[in-house]
Every structure is written in C-alpha cells, then in structure tokens.
LOVOVEX-266089 format. One record per residue (C-alpha): residue in three letters; x, y, z; residue number from 0. Coordinates in nm, 2 decimals. Layout:
<pts>
<pt type="ALA" x="X" y="Y" z="Z" seq="NUM"/>
...
</pts>
This chain:
<pts>
<pt type="MET" x="30.25" y="-6.79" z="-2.40" seq="0"/>
<pt type="VAL" x="29.95" y="-6.62" z="-2.26" seq="1"/>
<pt type="GLY" x="29.92" y="-6.26" z="-2.12" seq="2"/>
<pt type="GLY" x="29.63" y="-6.09" z="-1.96" seq="3"/>
<pt type="LEU" x="29.52" y="-5.79" z="-1.76" seq="4"/>
<pt type="VAL" x="29.24" y="-5.82" z="-1.50" seq="5"/>
<pt type="VAL" x="29.12" y="-5.48" z="-1.38" seq="6"/>
<pt type="ASP" x="28.94" y="-5.43" z="-1.05" seq="7"/>
<pt type="HIS" x="28.68" y="-5.16" z="-1.09" seq="8"/>
<pt type="GLY" x="28.46" y="-5.28" z="-0.80" seq="9"/>
<pt type="ILE" x="28.24" y="-5.49" z="-1.02" seq="10"/>
<pt type="TYR" x="28.39" y="-5.82" z="-0.93" seq="11"/>
<pt type="ARG" x="28.68" y="-5.95" z="-0.73" seq="12"/>
<pt type="HIS" x="28.98" y="-5.95" z="-0.95" seq="13"/>
<pt type="GLU" x="29.16" y="-6.20" z="-0.73" seq="14"/>
<pt type="PHE" x="28.89" y="-6.46" z="-0.80" seq="15"/>
<pt type="VAL" x="28.93" y="-6.40" z="-1.18" seq="16"/>
<pt type="ALA" x="29.31" y="-6.43" z="-1.16" seq="17"/>
<pt type="GLN" x="29.28" y="-6.75" z="-0.95" seq="18"/>
<pt type="SER" x="29.04" y="-6.90" z="-1.20" seq="19"/>
<pt type="VAL" x="29.28" y="-6.82" z="-1.49" seq="20"/>
<pt type="ARG" x="29.57" y="-6.97" z="-1.29" seq="21"/>
<pt type="TYR" x="29.37" y="-7.29" z="-1.22" seq="22"/>
<pt type="ALA" x="29.26" y="-7.32" z="-1.58" seq="23"/>
<pt type="THR" x="29.61" y="-7.27" z="-1.71" seq="24"/>
<pt type="MET" x="29.74" y="-7.55" z="-1.48" seq="25"/>
<pt type="ARG" x="29.46" y="-7.77" z="-1.60" seq="26"/>
<pt type="VAL" x="29.56" y="-7.72" z="-1.96" seq="27"/>
<pt type="GLN" x="29.92" y="-7.80" z="-1.88" seq="28"/>
<pt type="LEU" x="29.82" y="-8.12" z="-1.69" seq="29"/>
<pt type="ASP" x="29.57" y="-8.24" z="-1.95" seq="30"/>
<pt type="ASN" x="29.81" y="-8.18" z="-2.25" seq="31"/>
<pt type="ASN" x="30.15" y="-8.25" z="-2.08" seq="32"/>
<pt type="LYS" x="30.28" y="-7.92" z="-2.22" seq="33"/>
<pt type="PRO" x="30.41" y="-7.62" z="-2.03" seq="34"/>
<pt type="VAL" x="30.23" y="-7.29" z="-2.06" seq="35"/>
<pt type="ILE" x="30.39" y="-6.96" z="-1.97" seq="36"/>
<pt type="TYR" x="30.15" y="-6.70" z="-1.87" seq="37"/>
<pt type="GLY" x="30.14" y="-6.36" z="-1.69" seq="38"/>
<pt type="ILE" x="29.84" y="-6.20" z="-1.53" seq="39"/>
<pt type="LEU" x="29.85" y="-5.84" z="-1.40" seq="40"/>
<pt type="THR" x="29.58" y="-5.75" z="-1.15" seq="41"/>
<pt type="ALA" x="29.55" y="-5.37" z="-1.17" seq="42"/>
<pt type="GLN" x="29.34" y="-5.18" z="-0.91" seq="43"/>
<pt type="ASP" x="29.40" y="-4.84" z="-1.06" seq="44"/>
<pt type="PHE" x="29.42" y="-4.86" z="-1.43" seq="45"/>
<pt type="LEU" x="29.25" y="-4.54" z="-1.54" seq="46"/>
<pt type="SER" x="29.42" y="-4.27" z="-1.33" seq="47"/>
<pt type="GLN" x="29.65" y="-4.01" z="-1.48" seq="48"/>
<pt type="GLY" x="29.98" y="-4.16" z="-1.59" seq="49"/>
<pt type="ARG" x="29.87" y="-4.52" z="-1.53" seq="50"/>
<pt type="GLU" x="29.86" y="-4.60" z="-1.90" seq="51"/>
<pt type="ASP" x="30.23" y="-4.53" z="-1.94" seq="52"/>
<pt type="PHE" x="30.31" y="-4.72" z="-1.62" seq="53"/>
<pt type="PHE" x="30.12" y="-5.03" z="-1.74" seq="54"/>
<pt type="PHE" x="30.27" y="-5.02" z="-2.08" seq="55"/>
<pt type="GLN" x="30.62" y="-5.02" z="-1.94" seq="56"/>
<pt type="HIS" x="30.53" y="-5.29" z="-1.68" seq="57"/>
<pt type="PHE" x="30.38" y="-5.51" z="-1.96" seq="58"/>
<pt type="HIS" x="30.70" y="-5.46" z="-2.16" seq="59"/>
<pt type="PHE" x="30.91" y="-5.57" z="-1.87" seq="60"/>
<pt type="LYS" x="30.69" y="-5.86" z="-1.78" seq="61"/>
<pt type="GLY" x="30.68" y="-5.97" z="-2.15" seq="62"/>
<pt type="LYS" x="31.06" y="-5.99" z="-2.15" seq="63"/>
<pt type="GLU" x="31.05" y="-6.20" z="-1.83" seq="64"/>
<pt type="ALA" x="30.79" y="-6.43" z="-1.99" seq="65"/>
<pt type="ALA" x="31.00" y="-6.46" z="-2.31" seq="66"/>
<pt type="VAL" x="31.31" y="-6.56" z="-2.10" seq="67"/>
<pt type="ALA" x="31.09" y="-6.82" z="-1.92" seq="68"/>
<pt type="CYS" x="30.98" y="-6.96" z="-2.26" seq="69"/>
<pt type="VAL" x="31.34" y="-6.99" z="-2.38" seq="70"/>
<pt type="ARG" x="31.46" y="-7.15" z="-2.06" seq="71"/>
<pt type="THR" x="31.17" y="-7.40" z="-2.06" seq="72"/>
<pt type="ILE" x="31.24" y="-7.50" z="-2.42" seq="73"/>
<pt type="GLU" x="31.61" y="-7.55" z="-2.33" seq="74"/>
<pt type="ASN" x="31.53" y="-7.75" z="-2.02" seq="75"/>
<pt type="LEU" x="31.28" y="-7.97" z="-2.21" seq="76"/>
<pt type="ALA" x="31.56" y="-8.04" z="-2.47" seq="77"/>
<pt type="LEU" x="31.80" y="-8.14" z="-2.19" seq="78"/>
<pt type="VAL" x="31.54" y="-8.38" z="-2.04" seq="79"/>
<pt type="ALA" x="31.47" y="-8.53" z="-2.38" seq="80"/>
<pt type="ALA" x="31.84" y="-8.59" z="-2.44" seq="81"/>
<pt type="ALA" x="31.89" y="-8.75" z="-2.10" seq="82"/>
</pts>
C-alpha cells in the first residue's frame, strides 16, 4: 500500500504530479501482475490555520479506506485462485 500527499504551492501543477503517480502505479501493477493500493491527496491549502488537524484526520480516514481495500483485494484474489 502506498500513500502520498502532493501539495500545490504554485511551484508546479499538482494535478500533473498526481497523474504521473497514478500512471506509474498502474505500470507497476501491469508489469508485476500484482495489485497496488494507493491514495494520493492533492492539497491546495496545506499550511493555513487548522489545516494540519484537518489533513491528519483526513489521512486517518483515507488510511482506513485503503486498509479495507487491501483486505477486500486479498479476499478476492483468494476467491479467484480457488475457482
């Protein structure tokens, strides 16, 4: 499982970076025939007052979602292998 935070501070286009990560992750999956669970948050306003708590909570929530996705993927792979 992979997690990341791409912050837009006007230096580069965070959408391009997130798209590159998405493409590279798909390439890894296809090249290795293994699923990869990942989450990328693209924050525009990371440093304002109160944002640290917001992103901490958001990462916590998204981490739980990714963990559930990992468990379901493992379960589904086992079902496919048994079929």
